N, C-alpha and C positions, 0 to 999 in steps of 0.2 A: 724231437724228430717225428714221432708219431702224430703229435698235433698238426706239424706242417702238412704231412702226408695227407691227413684227413681234410684238412682245408683245401689241398689241391685236388683232391678226389671229389670234394663237393663243387669246387669250381667247374670241373669237367662235367658233372652232372647237370649243373645249371646251364652250360653252354649247350649240351646235348638236348635238354629238355626244351630250350628256347628253339633250338634248330627243328625239332619234332613239331612243336607248336607252329612255327612259320611254315613248315612243309604243309600242314594241315589247311593253312589259310591260302597259300599260294595254289596248291594242287586242286583244292575241291571247293572252299567256301567263295572266294572272289570269283571264280569262272562261272560258278552256278548261280552267282547273285543272291546268296542267302542271306538272310536276316540273322542276327546273332545277339548273344549278351555281351557283358564286359564293357569296357570303356569304349570300343569301336561302335557298339550298338547305342550306347548311351549319347556318344557323339553325333551319330546319325539323327538321333532324335532331336537333340539341341539345335543342329543345323536347320532341320525342317521346321520346328516351332518357334525359334528365337533368332534364326539366321546367323548363329555363331558358327565361324569356320571350323571344320572338323579337326585340322591340324593344331589350331589355337586352343581348342577345347581339350584336346587329348594331352597337349603339352602342360596346360595349366592344372588340370584334373590330376595328371600323374605327379606334378610336383606336390600338389597338395597332399595326395595320397602317401607320397614318399616321406613328407615331414611327419604324418600321422604315424607311419612305420617306425620312424625314429623314435618318437615319443613312447609309443606303447609297446614296440617289440625289440627296441634297443639297437645300438649301432652296428653290431655284428649282422644283425638282420638287414640293416639299410645297406650296408657295403655290399652284400651279396645281391639285394635288390637293385642296386645301382648298376651292377654287372648286366642284369637283365634289361635294365631300362635302356642301355646303351647298345647292348649287343643285338637284342630282338630286331629293332628297326633296320640294322645293318644287314644281318643275316636274312631278313624279309626282302630287302632290295637286292641282295645277291641272288636269292633263288627265284625272284620275279625274272631276272635276266637270263635264266638258263632255259634254252628252248626246249620245249617239250613237256615241262612240269605243269605250265598253265593250261587248264583244259584237259586235264588228263582223262576226264570221262564226261560225256554228254548227258549221262543219266542223273537227273537231280536227286534221286532216292540213294543211288550208290555213291554220290558226292557228299550227301549228308551224313551217312553211315561212315565212311571212311574219313571224313573231316571230323566227326565227332570222336572217333577212335583216337586219331592222331593228336586233337587238340587235348583230350582227356589225359592220353599219356604224357604228352609234354609238359602240361601244367602240373601233373601228379609227380613226374621226375624232379622239377624244380622246387615243390613244395617239400618232398622228401630229403632234399639237400639242405633244407633250412631257410630257404629263400622264397621269392615269389617273382611272377612276370610283371608285377607292378600293377598299378591302376585298380581295377576291381576286384583283384585277388587279395588285396590287403584287408579290406573290411571284414571279411569271413575269418581271417586269421586272428585279427584283433578280437572280435566277439568270441572266438574259440578259447583264446588265452584269458580273457576276463571273465567269460560266464560259461565256459565249457561246452558252448553250442558246436554242434558238428558242422565241420567246414562244408561238407557236400550239401547239407540242408541250407545252409545260409548262401552257397553260390546259386542254389535253386531259387531261392526267394529274390535275390538281387537280379539274376539273369530273367527271370520271368517277369519282374517289374519292368525291366528294360524292354523286353519283347512286348508287353503290353502297350507300351509308348509307341513302338513302331508298328503295331497292329492298326494304328489310326491311319497310317498312310502306305500299308502294303496290301498286296492281293492275298486272296485266301491261301492259294497254294504256299506262297512265301511264309505265311505266318504258321502253316502246319510243319512245313520243313524246318522252320526256326525253332519251332517249340521241340520237334524230334532232335535236332542237332544239340540242343541244350541238355534234353534228357540223356543223350548218349555220352556225351563228354563229362557230365557230372556223374554218372553211374561209373564209368571207367576211371575217373579220378578217385572216387570213394573206394573202388576195389583195390586200386594201386596203393592208396595210403594205408589200407588195412593189411596188404600182402606182408606176410612174414611177422605180423605182431598178434594175429588171432591166434588163440590156444584153445585147449579144452579143460574144463574143471571137472573133477570127478569127485563125488561124495560116496564113500563105502561104508556101509553098516554091516558088520560081521561078528560072530563070535570068536572068529579066529583073527581079530584085528591086529593082535601083535605079530604073528606070522606074515600077514599081507603088508603090514606097515614095513618090516624088516625087508621082505622080498622086494618092495617097490624102492627102497633105499639102495640095496645091494644089486639088483639085477636090472632096474630101469635107471638107476643113477638120478632119481628125482626126490625132491624133498616133499616132506608130507607134515601135516598138522593134526593133531588130534583134538577134536571138539566133544566137550561133553555133551551127551544125548541120552534121552529117556525114551524107551518104546512106548507108544500110544495105547496098545492093548495090555501087555503084561507089566507095564510100568517098571522095566528092568533097565538099570544103568548099563549103557554100552557105549564106549567111545566110538566116535564117528571118524574116519579117516578123510582128511581133505587133502587132495594133490591136484597140481595143475601140470599138464603134460602137453606135447605137442600134438597136433591131430594124427600124425603118422604113428604115434606110440599107443594109440587108443586100442586098437586090437591086440597088441602085446599085453597091455594092461588088463583087458578083459579075460584074456586067456589065463594070466597069472592068478587073477582073483578066483577064477571058476576052478582052477586046478587046485586051489587051496581049500575054498569053501564054495561048493555048487550052490548053496542057498544064500549066499551073500546078496546084499541089496545095494544096488549102484544108481546113483543119479548123476547123469551126464549132461552137460550144457556147454556151449560154446562162450567164451569171453573174448571181448573185442581186443583187449590189449593186456599185456602182463609186464610188470616192470619190477626188476630186482635181481639177485643174483641167480645165475642160470638162464636168464631170459635177456633182460637189457644190460645187466652187468655180469662180468666174468665170474664164474664159480670160484669159491674158496674152500679148498680141503683142509681139514684138521685132522 
C-alpha cells in the first residue's frame, strides 16, 4: 500500500513539474522570443543548418533519448519519463490556449528571470520524482548514474553547446538573454535537487569526549563515530567525535559542546548528501 501511495505521489509531482515547465515556456520564453537550451534549442539549430523540421527532429530525438533511458536508467524510469513525454505537449497546448498567459510581460529581462525560475523549478520537481521531462534531460542523468557527474554541471555543458549553435544565427541581445536563462534555470535546478539532502558534518576533539559523545546521543538523538586521533604538538591519543546533523541543529550542538568543554576544538563543514539511518532511512532504536 505504501508503495502504491509513493508511486501515486511521484506521478502527481511529475505532472505538477511538467505544468510548471510549460508555464515558464508559455508565459515568458515564447512571447519574448528567447533562445534556449534543451531539445527545443537543438531542434532550432538543426532546422537552420540542415533544414530538418523542428517537430520531426524533436520526435526522433525524444524517441532516441527514451530508448537510452530504458537501457541505462531502467524501465521504472522509462515509464515515468513516458508520462512526461505525452503530458508535456498536451499541457503546453492547453496553456497556450488560455487568454492572458501568453505575453505576461513585455520586459525581456523580467521574462528571462521568471522563465528561468519556472523552468528550473519544473525540471527539478520532475527529476526529484525519479523521472525527467525527456529529451536533453536524459543524458545528464545517465552521466550522473554511470560516472557520478553533477546533473547541473552536465546541463550547463549541453545547454551552452546548444546555445553556441544558436549564436550563429541570433542577434546579440538574444544570445545574452539565452545565456542568462540557462544560468538561472540550472542554478534553480541545482538548489532544488540539493534541498533537504545537505547536512552538516562536525568533528570534535576534546578531553571530555565521553561526556560529549553521550550528550549528543541522548540530547540531540544523533549518532556518532569515534575516530582514533593523535594531537600534533603533544602527541597525545585523543578520540575524535564525528557526527552528522541537520543545519538547524548546529547551534544546539555548539552550545552543548561548549557547556561541557569550552576548550573543545570543532571542525564544521557542509556535506552535499547523507544516506543511511536517521537520514535517508528510518531510524532503528535498540
